[in-house]
N, C-alpha and C positions, 0 to 999 in steps of 0.2 A: 844184617841191617842194626846199628845202635838204633835206641828210642830218638835220640838227639837225630838221626838220620831220617826216620818215619815221619817226624813233624816237620822237619825241615821239607820233605818232598811233598807234604799234604799241604803245604803251606804255598809251594810252589805252584802245584797243580791249580789252586786256588785263586792265587794270585793271577795266573795265567788265562783263567778259565776254562781250564779241563777238569776240572774237579772240585769238591767241596771239602771243607777241613772235616765235616761230619764224618766221612768215610772211616777215619781212623778212631770214632766213638766206640767204644762196648756198648750194647744193647741195653746193661745194667748197670753201668755206669753211673755215678753220683757226679752232677756239677752244681757249684756254688758261686753264685754270685754275690759278692762282698759289698756293702755299703746301704745306701737308702735310694737306689735307683728305683725305679717302676718295677723293673725286673729284678730287683733282689731278691734273692731266695735260695733253697738249696732242691735242685730238681734230682727225682730220682727215676733214673733211666733216660735212654738218648731219644725214646718217642716222645716223651713229656718234654725235653726240652727241647725238642724241633716245633713241636706242638704251639707251646707256649711261650717260647722267645725267638727263635731262629726265621721260623717261618712267618710271622707277624713283622719281623724287625725288615729281612728281606723285602717282603710286600712294601715297604715304604721308599724302595729305589726303583728308579726307571730300570727296565730291562737292558737298556742299551748303556747304561752307566752305574752297575751294580756295586754294592757295597764291597770291597775286595782288601787285602795287605796292598801297601805300595811300599812300604818300609819295615826291616827289622834290624833295629839295632844289637839286639843280641839273643841267642839261644844257648841257654847254658843246661849242662847235665850232670843230674847225680847219678851216676850208675849202677853206684852200690842201692840207692834207694830208688832207681827204676823211676827216674824223676827228671822230667825237662822243663824250663822255666823257658817261655817265649815274649821277647817284649816286643811290640811290633805297633805300628801306625796303620790305620783303615781309612779309606775315604769312600765316599758313591754320591751322586747326585740323586734327590730326593724326588718320587713322583711330584713335587710340588715346585721343582726345578731351583731347588735349595742345595748347596753343598752340606755334607754330612762328613766331619774327621775325628777321629778318637785314637787315643794310644792306650793301649791295654797290657796288659800283664796277665798270662796264664801259667799257673804252675799245676804242671798234668802229671799223674802218676801211669805207668802203661804195663800193662801184662800182655804177653805175646802181639806185640805191637798195635794194641788197643787201648785207648783212655779209658780208664776204670774209674777215676776220682781226680776233679778238676776244681781249683778255684780261681776264679776271674777277677780282677781290678781294673777298672776303667774311669774317667770322667764322666759321674755320675749326669751332671748337671747338663752336660753336653749330649748324655743318651737321653736325659728324660725331656728337653726340647724335642728332641726328634721324635718320640714316643707320643708325646700330647700334642705337636704340632702338626704331624705327618700322619694321616689316616691311613689305618692299615685297609689294604682291599676285602 
């Protein structure tokens, strides 16, 4: 299976509610969120990224309408660099009953079907509004 196929399958499982994208994250990965959002930083390891970003983010959404990918305009692979770029739109309903939507671009380097290095771009204003106005549980 190509790295592109690995990423596409993980996103499909996430979209359908049968898996989480973090399943393809290596324990020792590095994840950078670029920009000036509340979560912009370089995270050293899967667990730090889950604890500091993913879990607090997910807790801001209703269990019956969690944040998930809804559209993927493109998945691009540079096989020589073991890198996949995915551009995707996600949405969910917050615990406050509001809708959150955002567009993301993730650049991920994989080794043995696991993300070892990633850089994420998104609308930091929309993210910060979610982070500031919707308390995590």
